[in-house]
TORKOL-4160 file (C-alpha; in steps of 0.2 Angstrom, whole numbers, padded with zeros to 4 digits, m for minus):
135
<pt num="1" X="m0502" Y="0537" Z="m0255"/>
<pt num="2" X="m0485" Y="0537" Z="m0263"/>
<pt num="3" X="m0476" Y="0521" Z="m0259"/>
<pt num="4" X="m0460" Y="0513" Z="m0266"/>
<pt num="5" X="m0463" Y="0502" Z="m0281"/>
<pt num="6" X="m0465" Y="0484" Z="m0274"/>
<pt num="7" X="m0455" Y="0476" Z="m0288"/>
<pt num="8" X="m0438" Y="0486" Z="m0282"/>
<pt num="9" X="m0439" Y="0493" Z="m0265"/>
<pt num="10" X="m0421" Y="0501" Z="m0265"/>
<pt num="11" X="m0426" Y="0513" Z="m0279"/>
<pt num="12" X="m0432" Y="0531" Z="m0277"/>
<pt num="13" X="m0448" Y="0528" Z="m0289"/>
<pt num="14" X="m0464" Y="0529" Z="m0281"/>
<pt num="15" X="m0481" Y="0521" Z="m0284"/>
<pt num="16" X="m0493" Y="0534" Z="m0286"/>
<pt num="17" X="m0512" Y="0535" Z="m0285"/>
<pt num="18" X="m0522" Y="0552" Z="m0286"/>
<pt num="19" X="m0537" Y="0545" Z="m0280"/>
<pt num="20" X="m0528" Y="0540" Z="m0263"/>
<pt num="21" X="m0531" Y="0554" Z="m0250"/>
<pt num="22" X="m0512" Y="0556" Z="m0245"/>
<pt num="23" X="m0505" Y="0554" Z="m0262"/>
<pt num="24" X="m0494" Y="0569" Z="m0266"/>
<pt num="25" X="m0500" Y="0568" Z="m0283"/>
<pt num="26" X="m0517" Y="0575" Z="m0278"/>
<pt num="27" X="m0508" Y="0590" Z="m0272"/>
<pt num="28" X="m0499" Y="0594" Z="m0288"/>
<pt num="29" X="m0515" Y="0591" Z="m0298"/>
<pt num="30" X="m0524" Y="0603" Z="m0287"/>
<pt num="31" X="m0510" Y="0616" Z="m0290"/>
<pt num="32" X="m0511" Y="0613" Z="m0308"/>
<pt num="33" X="m0529" Y="0614" Z="m0312"/>
<pt num="34" X="m0534" Y="0626" Z="m0301"/>
<pt num="35" X="m0541" Y="0642" Z="m0312"/>
<pt num="36" X="m0525" Y="0652" Z="m0310"/>
<pt num="37" X="m0513" Y="0638" Z="m0311"/>
<pt num="38" X="m0520" Y="0632" Z="m0327"/>
<pt num="39" X="m0522" Y="0648" Z="m0336"/>
<pt num="40" X="m0505" Y="0654" Z="m0330"/>
<pt num="41" X="m0496" Y="0638" Z="m0336"/>
<pt num="42" X="m0505" Y="0639" Z="m0353"/>
<pt num="43" X="m0500" Y="0659" Z="m0354"/>
<pt num="44" X="m0482" Y="0654" Z="m0351"/>
<pt num="45" X="m0482" Y="0641" Z="m0366"/>
<pt num="46" X="m0482" Y="0656" Z="m0377"/>
<pt num="47" X="m0463" Y="0662" Z="m0370"/>
<pt num="48" X="m0457" Y="0670" Z="m0355"/>
<pt num="49" X="m0467" Y="0683" Z="m0346"/>
<pt num="50" X="m0463" Y="0697" Z="m0334"/>
<pt num="51" X="m0475" Y="0698" Z="m0319"/>
<pt num="52" X="m0486" Y="0712" Z="m0324"/>
<pt num="53" X="m0487" Y="0706" Z="m0342"/>
<pt num="54" X="m0493" Y="0688" Z="m0336"/>
<pt num="55" X="m0504" Y="0697" Z="m0325"/>
<pt num="56" X="m0512" Y="0706" Z="m0339"/>
<pt num="57" X="m0513" Y="0690" Z="m0350"/>
<pt num="58" X="m0522" Y="0681" Z="m0336"/>
<pt num="59" X="m0536" Y="0693" Z="m0334"/>
<pt num="60" X="m0545" Y="0694" Z="m0318"/>
<pt num="61" X="m0531" Y="0687" Z="m0307"/>
<pt num="62" X="m0526" Y="0697" Z="m0293"/>
<pt num="63" X="m0508" Y="0702" Z="m0289"/>
<pt num="64" X="m0509" Y="0693" Z="m0274"/>
<pt num="65" X="m0516" Y="0677" Z="m0281"/>
<pt num="66" X="m0505" Y="0677" Z="m0296"/>
<pt num="67" X="m0489" Y="0678" Z="m0284"/>
<pt num="68" X="m0495" Y="0663" Z="m0274"/>
<pt num="69" X="m0500" Y="0653" Z="m0290"/>
<pt num="70" X="m0482" Y="0657" Z="m0297"/>
<pt num="71" X="m0474" Y="0652" Z="m0281"/>
<pt num="72" X="m0483" Y="0635" Z="m0279"/>
<pt num="73" X="m0479" Y="0631" Z="m0298"/>
<pt num="74" X="m0461" Y="0635" Z="m0295"/>
<pt num="75" X="m0462" Y="0622" Z="m0281"/>
<pt num="76" X="m0469" Y="0611" Z="m0290"/>
<pt num="77" X="m0455" Y="0611" Z="m0303"/>
<pt num="78" X="m0467" Y="0618" Z="m0317"/>
<pt num="79" X="m0461" Y="0637" Z="m0317"/>
<pt num="80" X="m0444" Y="0645" Z="m0318"/>
<pt num="81" X="m0442" Y="0661" Z="m0309"/>
<pt num="82" X="m0427" Y="0671" Z="m0315"/>
<pt num="83" X="m0422" Y="0688" Z="m0308"/>
<pt num="84" X="m0415" Y="0698" Z="m0322"/>
<pt num="85" X="m0400" Y="0710" Z="m0317"/>
<pt num="86" X="m0406" Y="0727" Z="m0320"/>
<pt num="87" X="m0411" Y="0743" Z="m0309"/>
<pt num="88" X="m0424" Y="0741" Z="m0304"/>
<pt num="89" X="m0422" Y="0722" Z="m0303"/>
<pt num="90" X="m0435" Y="0713" Z="m0315"/>
<pt num="91" X="m0442" Y="0696" Z="m0314"/>
<pt num="92" X="m0445" Y="0684" Z="m0328"/>
<pt num="93" X="m0456" Y="0668" Z="m0328"/>
<pt num="94" X="m0454" Y="0654" Z="m0339"/>
<pt num="95" X="m0459" Y="0636" Z="m0340"/>
<pt num="96" X="m0448" Y="0621" Z="m0336"/>
<pt num="97" X="m0449" Y="0606" Z="m0347"/>
<pt num="98" X="m0460" Y="0597" Z="m0336"/>
<pt num="99" X="m0472" Y="0613" Z="m0336"/>
<pt num="100" X="m0470" Y="0614" Z="m0355"/>
<pt num="101" X="m0477" Y="0597" Z="m0355"/>
<pt num="102" X="m0491" Y="0601" Z="m0343"/>
<pt num="103" X="m0496" Y="0616" Z="m0352"/>
<pt num="104" X="m0497" Y="0606" Z="m0369"/>
<pt num="105" X="m0509" Y="0595" Z="m0361"/>
<pt num="106" X="m0519" Y="0609" Z="m0354"/>
<pt num="107" X="m0519" Y="0618" Z="m0370"/>
<pt num="108" X="m0528" Y="0604" Z="m0378"/>
<pt num="109" X="m0542" Y="0603" Z="m0365"/>
<pt num="110" X="m0544" Y="0622" Z="m0367"/>
<pt num="111" X="m0546" Y="0621" Z="m0386"/>
<pt num="112" X="m0558" Y="0607" Z="m0384"/>
<pt num="113" X="m0568" Y="0616" Z="m0371"/>
<pt num="114" X="m0568" Y="0631" Z="m0381"/>
<pt num="115" X="m0573" Y="0623" Z="m0397"/>
<pt num="116" X="m0588" Y="0615" Z="m0387"/>
<pt num="117" X="m0594" Y="0629" Z="m0379"/>
<pt num="118" X="m0610" Y="0630" Z="m0390"/>
<pt num="119" X="m0614" Y="0613" Z="m0383"/>
<pt num="120" X="m0610" Y="0618" Z="m0365"/>
<pt num="121" X="m0622" Y="0634" Z="m0366"/>
<pt num="122" X="m0636" Y="0624" Z="m0373"/>
<pt num="123" X="m0634" Y="0612" Z="m0359"/>
<pt num="124" X="m0634" Y="0625" Z="m0347"/>
<pt num="125" X="m0650" Y="0634" Z="m0353"/>
<pt num="126" X="m0658" Y="0617" Z="m0353"/>
<pt num="127" X="m0653" Y="0613" Z="m0335"/>
<pt num="128" X="m0658" Y="0631" Z="m0330"/>
<pt num="129" X="m0675" Y="0630" Z="m0337"/>
<pt num="130" X="m0679" Y="0613" Z="m0330"/>
<pt num="131" X="m0671" Y="0619" Z="m0313"/>
<pt num="132" X="m0682" Y="0633" Z="m0312"/>
<pt num="133" X="m0697" Y="0621" Z="m0313"/>
<pt num="134" X="m0688" Y="0609" Z="m0298"/>
<pt num="135" X="m0689" Y="0623" Z="m0285"/>
């Protein structure tokens, strides 16, 4: 659980522990690492996107799920939502500094996973062949 740092109880700093059930970092981690959160953040690291362009970039996400994801990421301080003055009004999404830092870490993870997919696919095939005999 987040609590004031023990060495200075008069500060606004908090001690966080993602493994503690009530720690707010657990919710933020969930928001970031959910399927659509991670993909949206990394997509936005390419630059600002309007909603429909982002939806096309994050293939497979529904309009509703993308809207909810962006609201959550905006609430967490990772995404900026800017209404552009035009008729009809247009909305553009971009990363905050915090969002860019998080997206950079996620990009590294995605690159590593993509580069090691042959190993993953081999492991899956091996597991599936053993699993069939386990039943």
